[in-house]
C-alpha positions as CSV (number, residue, x, y, z in Angstrom):
1,M,-42.9,-16.5,15.4
2,P,-42.2,-13.6,17.8
3,R,-38.6,-14.8,18.2
4,R,-38.2,-14.9,14.4
5,R,-39.5,-11.4,14.1
6,L,-37.2,-10.2,16.9
7,L,-34.2,-11.8,15.1
8,I,-35.1,-10.2,11.8
9,G,-35.5,-6.8,13.6
10,V,-32.1,-7.1,15.2
11,V,-30.5,-8.0,11.9
12,I,-32.2,-5.1,10.1
13,A,-31.1,-2.7,12.9
14,A,-27.5,-4.0,12.7
15,A,-27.5,-3.6,8.9
16,I,-28.7,0.0,9.2
17,L,-26.0,0.9,11.8
18,V,-23.3,-0.7,9.7
19,A,-24.5,1.0,6.5
20,G,-24.9,4.3,8.2
21,R,-21.4,4.2,9.7
22,T,-19.9,3.2,6.3
23,L,-21.7,6.0,4.5
24,S,-20.7,8.6,7.1
25,T,-17.1,7.4,7.0
26,I,-17.0,7.6,3.2
27,H,-18.4,11.2,3.3
28,A,-15.9,12.2,6.0
29,D,-13.1,10.7,4.0
30,Y,-14.2,12.5,0.8
31,S,-14.5,15.8,2.6
32,W,-11.0,15.4,4.1
33,Y,-9.4,14.9,0.7
34,S,-11.5,17.8,-0.7
35,A,-10.3,20.1,2.1
36,M,-6.7,19.1,1.2
37,G,-7.4,19.9,-2.5
38,A,-6.9,16.3,-3.5
39,T,-10.3,15.2,-4.8
40,P,-8.9,13.5,-7.9
41,L,-6.7,11.3,-5.6
42,W,-9.8,10.3,-3.6
43,S,-11.6,9.4,-6.8
44,E,-8.6,7.3,-7.9
45,R,-8.4,5.6,-4.5
46,A,-12.1,4.9,-4.3
47,G,-12.3,3.6,-7.8
48,D,-9.3,1.3,-7.3
49,L,-10.6,-0.1,-4.0
50,L,-14.0,-0.7,-5.6
51,L,-12.3,-2.6,-8.5
52,I,-10.0,-4.7,-6.3
53,Y,-12.5,-5.7,-3.6
54,G,-15.5,-5.8,-6.0
55,I,-13.9,-8.1,-8.6
56,G,-11.9,-10.0,-6.0
57,S,-14.9,-10.8,-3.9
58,V,-17.1,-11.8,-6.8
59,I,-14.4,-14.1,-8.2
60,A,-13.7,-15.7,-4.8
61,V,-17.4,-16.2,-4.0
62,F,-18.0,-17.6,-7.5
63,V,-15.1,-20.1,-7.3
64,A,-16.0,-21.2,-3.8
65,F,-19.7,-21.5,-4.5
66,V,-19.3,-23.5,-7.7
67,N,-17.1,-26.0,-5.9
68,L,-19.3,-26.3,-2.8
69,S,-22.4,-26.6,-5.0
70,A,-20.7,-29.4,-7.0
71,L,-19.8,-31.1,-3.7
72,G,-23.4,-30.9,-2.5
73,R,-24.7,-32.4,-5.7
74,S,-22.1,-35.2,-5.7
75,I,-23.2,-36.5,-2.3
76,G,-26.9,-36.6,-3.3
77,T,-29.3,-36.2,-0.5
78,L,-28.2,-35.1,3.0
79,T,-30.3,-36.8,5.7
80,L,-30.5,-35.7,9.3
81,P,-31.9,-37.8,12.2
82,R,-35.3,-36.7,13.5
83,R,-37.4,-37.9,16.4
84,L,-41.2,-37.6,16.8
85,A,-42.4,-39.0,20.1
86,N,-40.7,-42.5,20.3
87,V,-40.3,-42.8,16.5
88,E,-36.9,-42.0,15.0
89,F,-36.6,-41.3,11.3
90,G,-34.4,-39.5,8.7
91,E,-35.4,-36.2,7.2
92,A,-33.8,-35.0,3.9
93,V,-32.4,-31.4,4.0
94,P,-34.0,-29.4,1.3
95,R,-31.7,-28.4,-1.6
96,K,-32.3,-24.6,-1.0
97,Y,-30.9,-24.9,2.5
98,L,-27.8,-26.6,1.2
99,D,-27.4,-23.9,-1.4
100,R,-27.8,-21.1,1.2
101,F,-25.2,-22.8,3.4
102,A,-22.8,-23.1,0.4
103,F,-23.3,-19.4,-0.4
104,L,-22.7,-18.3,3.2
105,M,-19.5,-20.5,3.4
106,S,-18.4,-19.0,0.0
107,V,-18.7,-15.5,1.5
108,A,-16.7,-16.6,4.5
109,I,-14.0,-18.0,2.3
110,A,-13.9,-14.8,0.2
111,A,-13.6,-12.7,3.4
112,A,-10.7,-14.9,4.6
113,V,-8.6,-14.3,1.5
114,T,-9.5,-10.6,1.2
115,P,-6.4,-9.4,3.1
116,A,-4.2,-11.0,0.4
117,L,-5.7,-8.8,-2.3
118,P,-3.4,-6.2,-3.9
119,S,-3.2,-2.7,-2.4
120,W,-5.0,0.1,-4.2
121,T,-1.6,1.9,-4.7
122,S,-0.2,-1.1,-6.7
123,L,-3.2,-1.0,-9.0
124,A,-2.9,2.8,-9.3
125,L,0.7,2.5,-10.3
126,A,0.0,-0.2,-12.8
127,R,-2.7,1.9,-14.4
128,L,-0.3,4.9,-14.7
129,G,1.7,3.1,-17.4
130,V,5.1,4.3,-16.2
131,K,7.7,4.1,-18.9
132,F,11.4,4.3,-18.2
133,R,12.2,4.1,-21.9
134,E,15.0,1.6,-20.8
135,S,14.7,-2.1,-20.9
136,D,16.5,-5.1,-19.4
137,P,19.0,-6.8,-21.7
138,Y,17.5,-10.3,-21.3
139,F,13.6,-10.1,-21.5
140,Q,13.6,-6.7,-23.3
141,R,11.0,-5.5,-20.8
142,D,10.7,-1.8,-20.1
143,L,11.9,-1.2,-16.5
144,G,8.5,0.2,-15.7
145,F,7.1,-3.3,-16.0
146,Y,9.2,-4.4,-13.0
147,T,8.5,-1.4,-10.8
148,T,4.8,-1.0,-11.4
149,W,3.1,-4.0,-13.0
150,L,5.1,-6.9,-11.5
151,P,4.2,-6.0,-7.8
152,L,0.5,-6.1,-8.8
153,E,0.9,-9.4,-10.6
154,K,2.7,-11.0,-7.6
155,S,-0.1,-9.9,-5.2
156,V,-2.8,-11.3,-7.5
157,Y,-0.9,-14.6,-7.8
158,T,-0.6,-14.9,-4.0
159,W,-4.3,-14.2,-3.6
160,A,-5.2,-16.7,-6.3
161,M,-3.0,-19.4,-4.8
162,L,-4.5,-18.9,-1.4
163,L,-8.0,-19.1,-2.8
164,I,-7.5,-22.3,-4.8
165,V,-5.6,-24.0,-2.0
166,G,-8.1,-23.0,0.6
167,V,-11.1,-24.1,-1.5
168,S,-9.4,-27.4,-2.4
169,L,-8.6,-28.2,1.3
170,I,-12.2,-27.5,2.4
171,V,-13.6,-29.6,-0.5
172,V,-11.3,-32.6,0.4
173,V,-12.2,-32.4,4.1
174,L,-15.9,-32.3,3.4
175,Y,-15.7,-35.1,0.9
176,S,-13.8,-37.2,3.5
177,L,-16.9,-36.9,5.7
178,T,-19.1,-38.5,3.0
179,P,-19.2,-42.0,1.5
180,G,-17.8,-40.5,-1.8
181,L,-14.2,-40.5,-0.4
182,R,-13.1,-43.3,1.8
183,W,-9.8,-44.5,3.2
184,E,-9.6,-48.3,2.9
185,R,-6.8,-50.9,3.3
186,A,-6.5,-51.1,-0.5
187,G,-6.1,-47.4,-0.8
188,I,-8.3,-44.4,-1.4
189,R,-11.7,-45.1,-2.9
190,M,-13.7,-42.3,-4.5
191,S,-16.8,-42.0,-6.6
192,A,-16.7,-40.8,-10.2
193,R,-18.1,-37.4,-9.3
194,V,-15.6,-36.9,-6.5
195,R,-12.7,-38.0,-8.8
196,R,-13.7,-35.6,-11.5
197,H,-14.1,-32.7,-9.1
198,L,-10.7,-33.3,-7.5
199,S,-9.1,-33.6,-10.9
200,V,-10.4,-30.2,-11.9
201,L,-9.0,-28.7,-8.7
202,A,-5.7,-30.4,-9.2
203,A,-5.5,-29.0,-12.8
204,L,-6.3,-25.5,-11.4
205,L,-3.5,-25.8,-8.9
206,L,-1.1,-26.9,-11.6
207,L,-2.0,-23.9,-13.7
208,V,-1.4,-21.5,-10.8
209,T,2.0,-23.3,-10.3
210,M,2.7,-22.7,-13.9
211,W,2.1,-19.0,-13.3
212,S,4.6,-19.1,-10.5
213,Y,7.3,-20.2,-12.9
214,R,6.7,-17.1,-15.0
215,L,7.1,-14.9,-11.9
216,E,10.2,-16.8,-10.8
217,S,11.8,-16.0,-14.1
218,Y,11.4,-12.3,-13.4
219,D,12.5,-12.7,-9.8
220,L,15.8,-14.0,-11.0
221,M,16.4,-10.6,-12.6
222,I,15.6,-9.0,-9.3
223,R,17.7,-11.3,-7.1
224,G,19.8,-13.8,-8.9
225,G,21.7,-16.8,-7.6
226,G,25.2,-15.3,-7.7
227,E,27.1,-13.6,-4.9
228,Q,25.1,-10.9,-3.2
229,G,22.2,-11.6,-5.5
230,V,23.9,-11.0,-8.8
231,F,22.1,-12.3,-11.9
232,S,24.7,-14.8,-12.9
233,Y,25.8,-17.0,-15.8
234,V,24.0,-20.0,-14.4
235,D,20.8,-18.0,-14.0
236,H,21.0,-16.8,-17.6
237,Q,22.1,-20.0,-19.4
238,W,20.4,-22.7,-17.2
239,L,17.7,-21.5,-14.9
240,L,15.8,-19.2,-17.3
241,P,15.6,-21.9,-20.0
242,G,14.7,-24.4,-17.3
243,L,11.9,-22.3,-15.9
244,L,10.5,-21.9,-19.4
245,L,10.6,-25.7,-19.8
246,L,8.9,-26.1,-16.5
247,W,6.2,-23.6,-17.6
248,I,5.5,-25.7,-20.8
249,V,5.6,-29.1,-19.1
250,T,3.3,-27.9,-16.2
251,A,0.7,-26.8,-18.7
252,A,0.9,-30.2,-20.4
253,V,0.7,-32.0,-17.0
254,A,-2.4,-29.9,-16.0
255,I,-4.2,-31.1,-19.1
256,T,-3.0,-34.7,-18.6
257,V,-4.3,-34.7,-15.0
258,L,-7.6,-33.2,-16.0
259,L,-8.2,-35.8,-18.7
260,S,-6.9,-38.8,-16.9
261,G,-8.7,-38.0,-13.7
262,W,-11.9,-37.5,-15.6
263,T,-11.6,-40.9,-17.3
264,G,-10.5,-42.7,-14.1
265,Q,-6.8,-43.2,-15.1
266,L,-5.4,-42.2,-11.7
267,R,-2.0,-43.8,-12.3
268,T,-1.4,-41.6,-15.3
269,S,-2.2,-38.6,-13.1
270,F,0.2,-39.8,-10.4
271,V,3.0,-40.3,-12.9
272,A,2.4,-36.9,-14.5
273,V,2.5,-35.1,-11.2
274,T,5.6,-37.1,-10.1
275,V,7.4,-36.0,-13.4
276,I,6.7,-32.3,-12.8
277,V,7.9,-32.6,-9.1
278,V,11.2,-34.3,-10.1
279,L,11.8,-32.0,-13.0
280,S,11.2,-28.9,-10.8
281,V,13.7,-30.1,-8.2
282,S,16.2,-31.0,-10.8
283,I,16.1,-27.7,-12.7
284,Q,15.9,-25.4,-9.7
285,E,18.2,-27.1,-7.2
286,I,20.3,-29.9,-8.7
287,V,21.4,-28.5,-12.1
288,P,22.7,-25.1,-10.7
289,L,24.6,-27.0,-8.0
290,V,26.2,-29.4,-10.5
291,V,27.2,-26.7,-13.0
292,R,28.9,-24.6,-10.2
293,R,30.5,-27.7,-8.7
294,F,32.2,-28.8,-12.0
295,T,33.3,-25.4,-13.2
296,S,36.6,-24.0,-12.1
297,K,36.8,-20.7,-10.2
298,E,38.8,-19.1,-13.0
299,A,36.2,-20.0,-15.5
300,Q,33.4,-18.8,-13.2
301,M,35.1,-15.4,-12.8
302,V,35.5,-15.0,-16.5
303,R,31.8,-15.9,-17.1
304,E,30.5,-13.6,-14.3
305,R,32.4,-10.4,-15.5
306,P,29.7,-9.2,-17.9
307,Y,27.0,-9.9,-15.4
308,V,28.8,-8.0,-12.6
309,A,29.3,-5.1,-15.0
310,T,25.6,-5.1,-15.9
311,R,24.8,-5.0,-12.1
312,A,27.1,-2.0,-11.6
313,D,25.4,-0.2,-14.5
314,F,21.8,-0.8,-13.3
315,T,22.8,0.1,-9.7
316,R,24.0,3.5,-10.9
317,R,20.7,4.0,-12.6
318,A,18.7,2.9,-9.6
319,Y,20.0,5.1,-6.9
320,D,20.8,8.7,-6.1
321,P,24.4,9.4,-5.3
322,S,23.6,9.9,-1.6
323,A,20.9,7.2,-1.4
324,S,23.1,4.7,0.4
325,T,23.4,7.1,3.4
326,I,19.8,8.2,3.6
327,D,19.0,5.7,6.3
328,G,21.8,6.8,8.5
329,A,19.6,9.5,10.1
330,P,17.9,7.9,13.1
331,R,14.2,7.9,13.5
332,T,13.4,10.6,15.9
333,A,10.6,10.6,18.5
334,V,8.4,13.6,19.0
335,S,9.8,14.3,22.5
336,A,13.3,14.2,21.2
337,T,12.4,16.5,18.3
338,L,10.9,19.0,20.7
339,D,13.7,18.9,23.3
340,S,16.9,18.4,21.2
341,V,16.4,19.9,17.8
342,V,15.0,23.2,19.2
343,T,16.5,24.3,22.4
344,S,15.0,27.7,23.2
345,V,12.0,27.8,25.6
346,P,9.9,30.1,23.3
347,S,10.5,27.6,20.4
348,Q,9.5,24.6,22.5
349,Q,6.3,26.4,23.5
350,L,5.7,27.3,19.8
351,L,6.0,23.7,18.8
352,R,3.8,22.4,21.6
353,Q,1.0,25.0,21.6
354,D,0.6,26.3,18.1
355,S,0.8,23.0,16.2
356,L,-2.3,21.4,14.8
357,V,-0.1,18.7,13.2
358,Y,3.1,17.1,14.4
359,P,4.8,13.7,14.5
360,G,2.8,11.3,16.6
361,A,-0.3,13.6,17.0
362,R,-3.6,11.8,17.6
363,G,-7.2,12.6,17.9
364,L,-9.6,15.2,16.5
365,V,-9.1,18.9,16.9
366,I,-11.9,21.4,16.5
367,V,-10.9,24.9,15.4
368,T,-14.0,26.9,16.4
369,E,-12.8,30.3,15.1
370,P,-10.3,29.6,12.3
371,Q,-8.2,32.8,11.7
372,L,-6.0,31.1,9.1
373,D,-6.8,28.9,6.1
374,V,-7.0,25.7,8.1
375,A,-6.9,22.5,6.1
376,G,-9.8,20.8,7.7
377,Q,-13.4,19.8,7.0
378,R,-16.1,22.5,7.5
379,L,-18.5,21.2,10.2
380,G,-21.6,22.8,8.9
381,D,-25.1,22.1,10.2
382,G,-27.8,19.5,10.1
383,L,-27.0,16.2,8.3
384,S,-23.4,17.1,7.7
385,R,-22.8,17.5,11.5
386,W,-24.5,14.2,12.2
387,E,-22.4,12.5,9.6
388,Y,-19.1,13.8,11.1
389,A,-20.3,12.8,14.6
390,W,-21.1,9.3,13.4
391,A,-17.9,8.9,11.4
392,Y,-15.6,10.1,14.2
393,Q,-17.7,8.7,17.0
394,S,-17.8,12.2,18.7
395,L,-21.0,13.5,20.3
396,E,-19.2,16.7,21.0
397,L,-19.7,17.7,17.4
398,L,-23.5,17.9,17.9
399,S,-23.1,20.6,20.5
400,D,-24.7,24.0,19.6
401,S,-21.7,25.8,21.2
402,I,-19.6,24.8,18.2
403,P,-20.2,27.2,15.3
404,R,-21.0,25.9,11.8
405,R,-17.8,27.5,10.4
406,A,-15.7,25.4,12.7
407,R,-13.0,23.2,11.0
408,L,-12.2,19.6,11.9
409,V,-8.6,18.7,11.8
410,T,-8.1,14.9,11.7
411,N,-5.2,12.6,10.6
412,R,-2.9,14.9,12.6
413,D,0.2,12.8,12.6
414,A,2.6,14.4,10.1
415,R,3.7,11.1,8.5
416,N,0.2,9.7,8.1
417,R,-1.0,13.0,6.7
418,I,1.7,13.1,4.0
419,R,1.2,9.4,3.3
420,A,-2.5,9.9,2.6
421,L,-1.6,12.6,0.0
422,A,1.5,10.9,-1.4
423,P,0.8,7.2,-0.9
424,I,3.2,5.7,-3.4
425,F,6.4,7.3,-2.1
426,A,8.7,6.0,0.6
427,Q,9.3,8.4,3.5
428,G,12.6,9.5,4.8
429,S,13.8,8.5,8.3
430,M,13.4,12.0,10.0
431,V,10.7,14.5,10.2
432,E,12.5,17.8,10.7
433,P,11.0,21.0,12.3
434,M,11.9,23.9,10.1
435,F,10.8,27.6,10.1
436,R,9.9,30.1,7.5
437,A,9.9,33.4,9.3
438,D,7.8,32.5,12.4
439,T,5.8,29.7,10.7
440,L,6.7,26.1,11.7
441,Y,6.8,23.5,9.0
442,W,7.4,19.8,9.4
443,K,9.8,18.7,6.6
444,L,9.9,15.1,5.2
445,E,11.8,13.8,2.2
446,L,9.9,11.5,-0.2
447,Y,11.4,8.9,-2.5
448,S,10.4,6.7,-5.4
449,A,11.3,3.2,-4.1
450,S,10.9,-0.3,-5.4
451,S,12.0,-3.8,-4.4
452,N,11.4,-5.1,-7.9
453,Y,13.8,-3.0,-10.0
454,P,15.9,-5.6,-11.9
455,L,19.7,-6.3,-11.9
456,S,20.7,-3.7,-9.3
457,Q,22.2,-4.2,-5.8
458,H,19.8,-4.2,-2.8
459,Y,20.2,-1.9,0.1
460,V,18.2,-1.4,3.3
461,L,16.9,2.1,2.9
462,A,14.2,3.9,5.0
463,G,13.5,0.7,6.9
464,E,13.1,-1.7,4.0
465,E,15.2,-3.5,1.4
466,R,15.2,-1.7,-1.9
467,S,16.6,-2.2,-5.3
468,Y,15.5,1.3,-6.6
469,F,15.6,4.5,-4.6
470,R,15.4,8.0,-6.1
471,H,14.5,11.3,-4.5
472,A,11.0,12.4,-5.6
473,A,9.9,15.4,-3.5
474,T,10.1,17.3,-0.3
475,A,6.9,17.4,1.8
476,L,6.1,20.3,4.1
477,V,3.3,20.4,6.6
478,N,2.3,23.8,8.0
479,A,1.9,23.2,11.7
480,R,-0.6,26.0,12.1
481,T,-2.8,25.4,9.1
482,A,-2.2,21.6,8.8
483,R,-1.9,22.2,5.0
484,V,0.5,20.0,3.1
485,M,2.8,21.3,0.4
486,I,4.9,19.0,-1.8
487,A,7.9,20.4,-3.7
488,A,8.7,18.0,-6.6
489,D,12.4,17.2,-7.3
490,P,13.8,19.3,-10.2
491,S,14.9,16.1,-11.9
492,P,12.1,13.7,-11.3
493,D,12.4,10.0,-12.0
494,P,9.8,8.3,-14.2
495,I,7.6,7.1,-11.3
496,S,7.3,10.4,-9.6
497,L,6.9,12.2,-13.0
498,A,4.0,9.9,-14.0
499,W,2.3,10.4,-10.6
500,M,2.7,14.2,-10.6
501,T,1.4,14.3,-14.2
502,A,-1.7,12.1,-13.3
503,F,-2.4,14.2,-10.1
504,P,-1.2,17.8,-10.8
505,N,-2.4,18.9,-7.4
506,S,0.1,16.6,-5.7
507,A,2.9,19.2,-6.3
508,D,2.6,22.9,-5.3
509,F,4.5,25.4,-7.5
510,R,5.1,27.6,-4.4
511,A,6.7,24.8,-2.4
512,P,10.2,24.9,-3.8
513,G,10.5,28.6,-2.9
514,V,9.3,27.8,0.7
515,V,11.9,25.0,0.9
516,L,14.6,27.5,0.0
517,D,13.4,30.0,2.7
518,L,13.4,27.4,5.5
519,T,15.7,27.9,8.5
520,T,16.3,25.7,11.6
521,T,15.3,28.5,14.1
522,P,12.3,30.7,14.4
523,W,12.3,34.5,14.3
524,E,13.2,36.5,17.4
525,P,11.4,39.6,18.7
526,V,12.5,42.9,17.3
527,S,15.3,44.4,19.3
528,S,14.7,47.8,21.0
529,V,18.3,48.9,20.3
530,P,18.6,51.3,17.3
531,L,20.5,49.7,14.4
532,A,22.6,51.6,11.9
533,A,21.3,51.5,8.3
534,N,24.7,50.1,7.1
535,D,24.8,47.4,9.8
536,S,24.6,43.8,8.7
537,A,22.3,43.1,11.6
538,F,20.0,45.9,10.4
539,R,19.8,44.3,6.9
540,A,19.2,40.9,8.4
541,E,16.4,42.3,10.5
542,V,14.7,43.9,7.5
543,T,15.0,40.7,5.5
544,R,13.4,38.7,8.4
545,L,10.5,41.1,8.8
546,Y,10.0,41.2,5.0
547,N,9.9,37.3,4.9
548,R,7.4,37.4,7.9
549,M,5.1,39.8,5.9
550,R,5.3,37.4,2.9
551,A,4.4,34.4,5.1
552,A,1.5,36.3,6.6
553,L,0.2,37.2,3.2
554,A,0.5,33.6,2.0
555,A,-1.5,32.5,5.0
556,A,-4.1,35.2,4.5
557,N,-3.3,36.5,8.0
558,L,-3.7,40.3,7.8
559,R,-3.2,40.7,11.6
560,E,0.3,39.1,11.4
561,F,1.1,41.1,8.3
562,G,0.1,44.4,10.1
563,I,2.3,43.5,13.1
564,A,5.3,42.8,10.8
565,Y,4.7,45.9,8.8
566,D,4.5,48.1,11.9
567,S,7.7,46.4,13.3
568,L,9.5,47.2,10.0
569,G,8.3,50.8,10.1
570,A,9.5,51.2,13.7
571,L,12.9,49.6,12.8
572,I,13.4,52.0,9.8
573,G,12.3,55.0,11.9
574,R,14.9,54.2,14.7
575,S,17.6,53.8,12.1
576,R,17.1,57.3,10.8
577,K,17.4,59.0,14.2
């Protein structure tokens, strides 16, 4: 009894620790998005994750539990050997224990297939209802179906296939350990309950296979069987009708297998499955090979011309004019950025010392006396401080020496910070250090990208193979305040337009002006040599100081504004002497 109480106490303590860490992490995550002005994005992300993992887990547990419970009832009573003194006897395991074991095993199966669930961004994109107002010429589907809905459907299909196959294998293995499924010289012998159960699972597998033929039809539009993945004459005239035929026949075979297996006509089930296997191989492999083999090259060239023209047309729509060269810029490490892009010693010190955020930055930074509008969580007192300490595993946050107005800057890597606020966009290959007056910004180009856009040519862009790649925005990260600004492209594509419309805070109306003011070098100290009022250097110096004043005002830094104002006054005073 004491051991049981100790075990229950340990389990309760572990549950409290896990729940506390989870709740504190959720609070810290919400406060981070709130500090970045992206609360609607956090709400979308949390809602989508809850839908995906909630519905996915419930379905997986339900499917596994129903099958394992059916298995338990088909084997009848499970008897375990017991010994009392010198007497051996069998003891039946109570049904409630079997049900508990089935439930725990179902939870384990659901957890095993969880990584295959769709990402929350794929669900968010599908819910946006992106419309290109253009359709493919064969299925008459809006192009938004391919770039937003199809990736989600493919992920759900993969998860469903893993779940059904995994549950089926476990059920077959467990049945093989019981008298209900035996291997004999005459063949496989199974009880009526086992036969019916396996027939239901086989029918489910066939229905999921039928689903795969639907997805393969759309995949032909994305990557066809012609040269360099062109959707070809054979794909259009033979494979698409063949896949439709497979879809219909597989549905009929699934029904046949279910009914024949239920009534004990296993030969009928075997013949039906053999027919679908032979038909699948014939349609997908043999027929295309035979058609290409017995068609002359001249006839093939004539037939392929309209399909090649269609590819050229869709390729022009899918890419920016400069998209094919976007991946030419090498990925630059932080040290290379600091040492090769900016060569002056003061600039290197500015990048290293004054940057809260930069490429490759890690860890947590506590800004105890924030002079600028730092984009970080406010530490606060009491419960809030404990939650942050628990979430970030940092006892330092509980110290009384840290004021309540201190700001926490986390997620300090420039790429990760931008990805958290613009998760659906592909990132360019280089994070560039740029300056507006004396303020350092990290600049990164963002693109609407997809590997499922139909009928266009595929290129490797930004590290992945794409069939659609359009410039969406320019992201800027203020190195001193850690605040992210996103300048939307003046001519947005349908994906970025739908995202910016759904989340208006994603784009900052001030960002395009900041992008135009960026330079590759920071400001230099004001020269003590008097400048003539008609000198071009004088006008450049006045412009620089004016931009510095504007930057200080935008950052709410009155001290920097005063210094720039005084420098401008001194410069004008010297010019009048």
